[in-house]
C-alpha positions in Angstrom: -8.2 -42.5 14.7 -6.2 -39.9 12.6 -5.5 -40.7 9.1 -2.1 -39.9 7.7 -3.6 -37.3 5.2 -5.1 -35.3 8.2 -1.6 -35.0 9.6 -0.1 -33.8 6.6 -2.7 -31.5 6.0 -2.0 -29.6 9.5 1.5 -29.7 8.7 1.4 -28.2 5.7 -0.9 -25.3 7.1 1.5 -24.6 10.1 4.2 -24.3 7.3 2.8 -21.8 5.6 2.5 -19.3 9.2 6.1 -19.1 9.3 6.3 -18.3 5.6 3.4 -15.7 5.7 5.3 -14.3 8.7 8.3 -13.7 6.6 6.7 -12.4 3.4 4.7 -10.0 5.6 7.7 -8.6 7.4 9.8 -8.5 4.4 7.6 -6.5 2.4 7.1 -4.0 5.5 10.4 -3.5 5.5 10.8 -3.3 2.0 8.0 -0.3 2.3 10.2 1.9 4.5 13.0 2.6 2.2 10.4 3.2 -0.7 8.5 5.6 1.2 11.4 7.5 2.5 13.2 7.8 -1.2 9.8 8.7 -2.3 9.6 11.5 0.3 13.5 12.7 -0.4 12.6 12.8 -4.5 9.4 14.8 -4.1 10.8 17.3 -1.5 13.9 18.2 -2.8 12.4 18.4 -6.5 12.2 22.2 -7.3 13.5 23.8 -10.7 13.6 27.6 -11.7 12.9 28.3 -14.9 13.6 31.9 -16.4 10.2 32.6 -18.0 7.8 31.2 -15.8 9.7 31.1 -12.2 10.3 28.5 -9.5 8.5 25.1 -9.4 9.1 23.3 -6.1 7.1 20.8 -4.3 4.8 23.1 -2.1 3.4 24.8 -4.9 1.5 21.5 -5.4 -0.9 20.2 -2.7 -1.3 16.8 -4.3 2.4 16.2 -3.6 1.9 17.4 0.1 -0.3 14.7 0.3 1.7 12.1 -1.0 4.6 12.9 1.0 2.5 13.0 4.2 1.0 9.8 3.3 4.3 8.2 2.5 5.4 9.6 6.0 2.6 7.8 7.8 3.0 4.8 5.8 6.5 4.5 6.6 5.9 5.0 10.2 3.3 2.2 10.0 5.3 -0.1 8.3 8.2 0.5 11.2 5.7 0.5 13.8 3.9 -3.1 12.1 7.3 -4.9 11.5 8.3 -4.7 14.8 5.1 -5.7 16.5 4.5 -8.4 14.3 7.2 -10.2 16.1 5.8 -9.3 19.5 3.7 -12.2 20.8 0.8 -10.3 22.1 0.6 -7.9 19.4 1.1 -10.4 16.8 -2.0 -12.5 17.6 -3.7 -9.2 16.8 -4.9 -10.2 13.2 -7.5 -7.6 12.9 -5.9 -4.6 14.0 -3.2 -5.7 11.2 -6.0 -6.1 8.7 -7.7 -2.7 9.6 -4.5 -1.0 9.6 -3.1 -2.6 6.4 -6.3 -1.7 4.7 -6.0 2.1 5.6 -2.5 2.3 4.7 -3.4 0.8 1.1 -6.5 3.1 0.3 -4.5 6.2 1.2 -1.8 4.9 -0.7 -4.3 4.4 -3.5 -5.8 8.2 -2.9 -2.2 9.8 -3.2 -1.2 8.1 -5.9 -4.0 8.7 -7.9 -3.5 12.9 -7.2 -0.1 12.7 -8.1 -0.9 10.5 -10.8 -3.3 13.1 -11.8 -0.9 16.2 -11.7 2.0 14.1 -13.7 -0.7 13.5 -16.5 -1.4 17.5 -16.5 2.2 18.0 -16.5 3.0 15.8 -19.6 -0.3 16.4 -21.2 -1.8 19.9 -20.2 -5.3 20.3 -20.8 -6.3 22.0 -24.1 -10.0 22.8 -23.2 -9.2 24.9 -20.1 -6.0 26.6 -21.7 -3.3 24.6 -19.3 -0.1 24.1 -21.5 2.4 21.1 -20.9 4.8 22.1 -18.1 7.0 19.2 -18.6 8.3 21.6 -21.5 9.7 24.0 -19.1 10.0 21.9 -16.4 11.9 18.7 -17.6 13.6 17.9 -14.4 10.9 18.3 -12.0 8.7 16.4 -14.2 11.4 13.2 -14.1 12.0 13.3 -10.6 8.0 13.5 -10.0 7.3 10.3 -12.1 10.3 8.4 -10.5 8.5 9.2 -7.2 5.0 8.1 -8.4 6.9 5.0 -9.3 8.1 4.2 -6.3 4.9 5.1 -4.2 3.1 2.6 -7.0 5.8 -0.3 -5.8 5.1 0.6 -2.2 1.2 0.7 -2.9 1.8 -2.9 -4.5 3.3 -4.1 -1.5 0.4 -2.6 1.0 -2.0 -4.4 -1.4 0.0 -7.7 -1.1 0.0 -7.1 2.7 -3.6 -6.2 2.9 -4.3 -9.8 1.0 -2.1 -11.6 3.8 -3.7 -9.6 7.0 -7.4 -10.9 5.3 -5.9 -14.1 5.0 -4.6 -14.1 8.7 -8.0 -12.4 9.7 -10.3 -15.0 8.1 -8.7 -18.1 8.5 -9.0 -17.9 12.2 -13.0 -19.0 11.7 -14.4 -22.2 10.0 -16.2 -21.7 7.1 -19.9 -21.5 7.1 -21.2 -24.7 7.7 -24.6 -26.0 5.2 -28.1 -26.7 6.7 -28.5 -30.1 7.2 -31.4 -31.4 4.8 -32.8 -33.2 7.4 -33.3 -30.0 10.1 -34.8 -28.1 7.3 -38.6 -27.6 7.3 -40.3 -27.8 4.1 -41.4 -24.1 2.9 -44.8 -23.4 1.8 
């Protein structure tokens, strides 16, 4: 015989599924414009200086890497948002778990590369005689910093998505049971 508390527990857990699916889809959809604007800000970022010349994103490998990862993340977010509503693909929790982990890690690496560029642009490195570039390329640095902030917000979305997909993947299994005390043999 079922108790009322058992029914309530199962109903409560069923309520989390549509809520998680809504959060999941919303985060994936939010990543798309964030990644597109990050790409646009970075690709169109250039500034000419009469003393030092023209600076554009193609001069810095870390920026090209961030543009590539932002593109991959946006495409993945579109595909994952659509496929999460397709019943045959939505049941592939492990596929989403692994893919979300990979996307999050790639966004961390590209964000770290650009963060280093931004840091050196603003502060320079006196030990190796690099002066700060933002004194000469202020607009370029400002747009670069904005692109990095948007990239970081998209990264936060993927980190939450990685947690949601991990919850979905691992909640399919029962928790490990404790060994039965009667079945254990005494150890010598």
